C-alpha positions in Angstrom: 25.9 -12.5 -19.1 24.9 -8.7 -19.4 26.0 -7.8 -15.7 25.5 -4.0 -16.0 22.9 -1.9 -14.3 20.4 -0.8 -17.0 16.9 0.2 -17.9 14.7 -2.9 -19.0 10.9 -2.1 -20.3 7.9 -4.0 -19.4 6.3 -4.8 -22.6 3.1 -6.2 -20.8 1.6 -6.8 -17.0 -0.4 -9.9 -17.0 -2.5 -11.9 -15.0 -4.9 -15.3 -15.2 -8.1 -16.4 -13.6 -8.7 -20.3 -12.4 -9.8 -22.1 -16.0 -10.7 -26.0 -16.8 -7.3 -27.4 -17.8 -6.6 -31.0 -18.5 -4.4 -32.2 -15.3 -5.0 -33.8 -12.4 -6.1 -30.7 -10.5 -8.6 -30.1 -13.5 -7.8 -25.9 -13.1 -4.9 -23.5 -13.2 -4.3 -20.0 -13.6 -1.2 -20.5 -16.3 -3.4 -18.9 -18.7 -2.3 -15.4 -18.5 -3.7 -12.2 -20.5 -2.3 -9.0 -20.8 -4.0 -5.9 -18.3 -4.4 -2.4 -20.1 -4.1 -0.7 -17.1 -1.5 -0.5 -13.9 -1.7 -3.7 -11.5 -0.9 -3.3 -7.9 2.0 -5.8 -6.9 2.0 -7.2 -3.6 3.9 -9.1 -1.2 2.0 -12.7 -2.9 2.0 -11.8 -6.1 -0.1 -9.3 -8.5 -3.4 -8.1 -7.8 -6.2 -10.0 -9.5 -3.8 -13.1 -10.3 -5.7 -16.7 -9.3 -3.3 -19.3 -7.7 -4.9 -22.5 -8.1 -2.1 -25.2 -7.3 -0.6 -23.3 -3.9 1.4 -26.2 -2.8 3.9 -25.5 -5.7 2.8 -22.1 -7.1 3.0 -18.8 -5.7 4.2 -18.0 -2.1 6.8 -14.9 -1.0 9.4 -16.4 -3.1 7.7 -16.8 -6.3 5.5 -14.1 -6.1 5.8 -12.7 -9.4 7.2 -14.4 -13.0 8.9 -12.9 -15.4 9.6 -13.7 -18.9 12.2 -12.0 -21.4 10.7 -10.9 -25.1 14.3 -12.2 -26.2 14.0 -15.7 -25.0 10.1 -15.2 -26.2 11.6 -14.3 -30.4 13.9 -17.4 -30.1 10.7 -19.7 -28.9 8.9 -18.2 -31.9 11.7 -19.3 -34.4 12.2 -22.2 -33.1 8.2 -23.3 -32.6 7.8 -21.8 -35.8 4.5 -19.8 -34.7 4.0 -16.2 -33.0 3.4 -16.8 -29.6 1.3 -13.9 -27.5 2.5 -12.5 -24.4 1.6 -14.2 -21.7 1.4 -17.4 -23.3 4.2 -19.1 -20.9 2.1 -17.9 -18.0 4.3 -15.1 -17.0 3.2 -11.6 -14.9 5.9 -9.4 -16.7 7.0 -9.6 -20.2 10.5 -7.6 -20.1 12.5 -6.1 -23.0 15.8 -5.2 -22.8 17.3 -8.6 -21.0 17.5 -12.1 -21.7 17.4 -15.2 -18.9 20.9 -15.6 -19.8 21.9 -12.0 -18.1 20.0 -12.8 -14.9 21.3 -14.1 -11.3 20.0 -14.7 -7.9 19.6 -11.5 -6.1 19.3 -9.2 -9.1 16.9 -6.6 -8.6 14.4 -4.9 -10.9 12.8 -1.5 -9.6 10.6 1.3 -10.4 7.9 3.5 -9.0 8.4 2.3 -5.7 8.0 -1.6 -6.8 11.3 -3.6 -6.0 11.6 -7.3 -7.5 14.3 -9.3 -6.0 15.4 -12.5 -8.3 15.1 -15.8 -6.5 14.9 -18.8 -8.9 14.2 -20.2 -12.1 10.8 -21.5 -13.5 10.6 -25.5 -12.8 8.1 -26.2 -15.4 5.8 -28.8 -14.7 3.1 -31.1 -16.3 0.2 -28.1 -16.4 2.8 -26.2 -18.5 2.8 -29.2 -21.0 -1.0 -29.2 -21.0 -1.1 -25.7 -21.5 1.4 -25.6 -24.3 -0.9 -29.0 -25.9 2.9 -30.7 -26.3 3.7 -33.5 -23.5 6.9 -33.2 -23.9 7.3 -29.3 -23.7 8.4 -29.4 -20.1 11.4 -31.3 -21.4 12.2 -29.1 -24.7 11.8 -26.2 -22.1 14.4 -27.8 -19.7 17.4 -28.0 -22.8 16.6 -24.7 -24.1 17.2 -23.2 -20.9 15.4 -20.0 -21.1 13.1 -20.5 -18.2 12.5 -17.2 -16.9 12.6 -16.2 -13.3 10.7 -15.8 -10.1 10.9 -12.6 -8.0 10.1 -11.7 -4.6 8.6 -8.5 -3.6 10.9 -6.5 -1.5 9.0 -3.6 -1.8 4.9 -3.1 -2.8 3.9 -0.7 -5.5 2.5 -0.8 -9.2 3.5 -2.0 -12.6 2.2 -1.3 -16.0 3.0 -1.8 -19.3 5.5 0.7 -20.9 6.9 1.0 -17.6 10.6 1.5 -17.3 12.3 -0.5 -14.4 16.2 -0.4 -13.3 18.0 -3.8 -13.4 20.6 -3.7 -10.9 22.8 -6.7 -10.7 23.2 -8.6 -7.4 26.2 -7.1 -5.4 27.7 -10.8 -4.6 29.1 -13.1 -6.5 26.5 -14.2 -9.1 24.4 -17.8 -9.2 23.2 -17.3 -12.7 20.0 -18.4 -13.4 21.1 -20.5 -16.3 23.5 -22.4 -13.8 20.7 -23.4 -11.5 18.7 -25.0 -14.4 21.8 -27.2 -15.5 22.6 -28.0 -11.7 18.8 -28.9 -10.8 19.1 -31.5 -13.7 22.2 -33.6 -13.2 25.3 -31.9 -11.7 26.5 -32.9 -8.2 27.0 -29.8 -6.1 30.8 -29.4 -4.3 30.9 -27.9 -1.0 32.2 -24.7 -2.3 29.3 -24.2 -4.9 26.7 -25.3 -2.1 28.1 -22.1 0.0 27.9 -19.7 -3.1 24.3 -20.5 -3.5 23.7 -20.6 -0.1 25.4 -16.9 0.4 22.9 -15.6 -2.3 19.2 -14.9 -1.4 18.1 -18.1 -3.3 14.5 -19.0 -2.9 14.5 -21.5 0.2 12.7 -24.1 -1.1 15.1 -24.7 -4.0 18.6 -24.4 -1.8 17.1 -27.3 0.3 16.5 -29.3 -2.7 19.6 -28.9 -4.1 21.3 -29.5 -0.8 19.2 -32.5 -0.3 19.9 -33.9 -3.7 23.3 -33.0 -4.6 25.1 -31.8 -1.4 
């Protein structure tokens, strides 16, 4: 992991509107399209970004979903196709970092906006339907290039081309990639669970991990 303070670039800012999709709910806002101007970011997400399944998506601990160009390039090579920004349903596409560099509590700051990393993205059936691949959720987990959710510490605005300052969490890191591995199958010992609780992890995820594996 590159645990150093550095500048990263916002390649794209994307939002979505509720649209038909072949899932149980019938609609989703996962199909994100890049915005041409700066977008306001509030405590519950980006202005104009519609959340359909509010039981599983959105909320203050997963207000903004980020995905990294380095991970997109890996997937393009893996799938043999070019993937447009927003294809994975992210709000911010970032260059200069990868999911493997990120831990809970890391911050992205710029222009008054402050985001704090809370958890990996845990994909669902809607993602598989969006990718037109019934096995894509499993492939996404195995690749461990999930991107990450953020809470909004300080509201602001962000646009394509903006620079953000990446600042690592000052405590003991809880890497996003480790959480993906633990979520699937590894039992948590008391010390690991204590480390997770000491980080500003997504509240629902720490409760789930403690219930399943504590």
